[in-house]
C-alpha angles and dihedrals in degrees: 000000000000113000120220115233116274129176111259115234128207118267123187095215096173093051090047091049083219132171116260121265105053120157113203121188144167117247132186113233107181107299094343132082112219134183122238127186125191141179118205097202127114121046100217090092139284125285115215097214108201116195129212132245115305093014133124137197093261088063090065098046090109092043089053088053094051092052093043088051087057094053105268140119118230138208125183141166154201108249112224109275099035142057108019094321119116114287116212101214134061088237098071092190092071115091103220143171128149094218136009090233084077087071091056089060088056091048091049090050088052092049089052090050090050090053092045091050093049093234109182124268143261099064126210131187125226115180139177130210109309087015087062091059091049090046094050090053091046091051087053087051091054103264105193099239132122097215142007134221121189129193115200092327120207100239089142134005121249111235136160108265091247093051098054100076090038093053091049094051095040094049093046091052095042100091097045089052096043094248099115091113095050121106117270117253118293091010131104138175093278118116106237094220091057097041105043125068118234088244107086097004119152097220111065144353092212113095095199093053087047091057091045091056093041095049091057097058092037093056098037106042092183086072096060120107131177129198131330124264122248086252092058090048092052090047092048095048090049094048092047092051095046092050092049090062092057128082120250117268118259094244131109111264146176122196118196121203133173115227089226093057113151105159105063127044104264103202095061087055094052091044091050095049094043085061098044106102096203098024130105129204109218114198121205110202112230095357119134129213100295103065093166088053097049126103124304096265093052090044095049091050093049095049094042091053092043089052093046091053091048095047090048090057107048 
């Protein structure tokens, strides 16, 4: 298949610890330019790897290697507002969108690139955190995949009990009072990986994987991102609430969740999976938010189970 010309984008392969053969390109998704990376490798199909908030394609270099080692090709992206994709605000540290439908434009552009590149069928989706919210909406829109794997999906946002009503009111009033671009309550411009110590962090129990993630944003400051805007918070709360009212898609799924999860709201995950007819909730004792960034045993179990689900639904 002859590929049309696309503009190459930078990719920090060494920091990503990624397998060889990555193609990284710029794509236009509506008004935003995003960055997409893909590996045309295994012939068992292609995994659409959807990152969470603040993340970038380099962070999933090792995950791409894990999937390729199990026989798959991989495509992933920088969502608008993070990584090297366009950022909407002069303050680049603010994670901002006006509506979560904007992320569907990014995903549509990535799917078009997967088709253009001739990435092997069937396709599967593997998503983390905010990516899990985007993936669930996409599945309800008819995303052309055979099976789905979620890692700590953001189907609700974890907040202190006192903050929840405050956040709802403040985010609703942000636009009328010209505050939509301000940081959400309790967040700042600081990048969590550079601010928090390993001890007591909410992402991973594995020190080496913590260092891997931290090194990327430390050595490439353009990848850093702070807290979300009030507009993002309002959009996220609205999207989570809207999705909660819809039935689960009719597609095989596994949802992986660490028992030490502190980033996403856990009850909506249990509720969603309890009503997913051909879905399974897979709990990881002691694991935190980043199951794909935990220690070797946890990561092996996660990718083995994902691969088994994909192979069973070809």
